[in-house]
N, C-alpha and C positions, 0 to 999 in steps of 0.2 A: 443488465440485459440484451442482445445487440439485436437488429436488427436481417437482415437480405432487401425489407421495400420497406416499404410505413403506409400503411393508412392511417389519416386525419382525422378525429376530429375532435372537436371544439366546443367549449361551452361558457351558454351566450351570458351577458349580465342583465338579464331578464331570469335566469333561472333562480326558481324557487328552490332548492338542492342544491348547493353547491358541492355542499360533504356526501350525499348520494349518486354526484356525476361525475365528481371525484371515486368514489368506487367502484362507479360504474368502467367507467375508462382505465382503472387499474387490473379490470377480472376481464374488461377487451384483449387490452394486453399482456393478460397471463397464457403462461407456456400449454394449458388447459386450456383454452379456449384458439388456441393459432392451433391445438393439434388436431381440434372439433374441422376449427377451417382445414386443417392441412388430411382431414380423413374424408374428407368430405368431395377431391379432387384440385382445392383452389391454390393455388400457391399462398404461404402462409406470409408472415413481414417477420418469424419470430427463428433468427435465422440457426441455432442450434434444434426447433420443433424440427422445420426444412430438413435439416444436414442428415435428420435421427427417420426420415420418412424411407419404409425398405415400399419399393414397386409390388404393387398383386400379379400385374404379369407380365409380359416381355413389353407392350403396351404403353404403361404406363412405366417402368424403366425406363422407354427410350423417352418420355416426358422432362421426366427427374431429370435426364444424362441433356435436356435440351435446355429446361426450366433454369438448372446448374451455372450449365452456361454462359445463359444468357445475361446471370445472376454480373458471374464473376468476370463478366468482360465488357456489359453492356446498355449495364445501372446507370444513370445519374443517381448520384446518392451525395444529399444537402447538407453540406456542412455549415456551421452552428457562427454563422457570420450572420451579425447587425444586420447589414443592407440584403438579409438574401431573403426578405418580402415582396424586397424589389426588383429582382431575377426572377424568383420567380410569378408574378404579377404578369414580367414583360414578358416568359417561356412557354406561360401557357394561354396569354391574345395572342402570340405570335405563332401559337402553333392551329391554337382556332380557325382565325384571319387564314390558312395557311388549310385547313378544312372544306373552311366555303368555300374554297377560290379565291379570293380580294388578293392574295402573296402566293408563290409559289415554296414552296421547301425553304429552299437557300437563302432567299429571301426571310426569313422567317430565322435562320437561323445566325443569319448576317442581326438581322437586329436584336437576335438570346444576346448575340457576343455581346456584343455594345454596351445593350443594358450591365452588362456581368464586368467587361472591362472596369464602366464609369463605376460601375459599385466599388470598384475592388481596385479601383486605381487613387 
């Protein structure tokens, strides 16, 4: 299964039903669940489901066109790196600080870049 984007879920260590929680996550990531999400007008994370979406009118066609172009050219994808959580944490923290006006967007991206380079170097 491939993804255009990704939703995130976690199973806490205090979960009383690990097998049930895993089954729920499998259901949430299924093509069927993503089809329901896409039918509601949301951008689903399942690439094949998103690719198969048919617009309901001209406005929806334009929305899908913009969405697909954004995914193809402007989305951040998450590589399977052992230190990726460090990069992700630095990223959301820098973005959060920029949204609060504590730092400017350029400084936020510089901070994210520095952490990524350190993690990858």
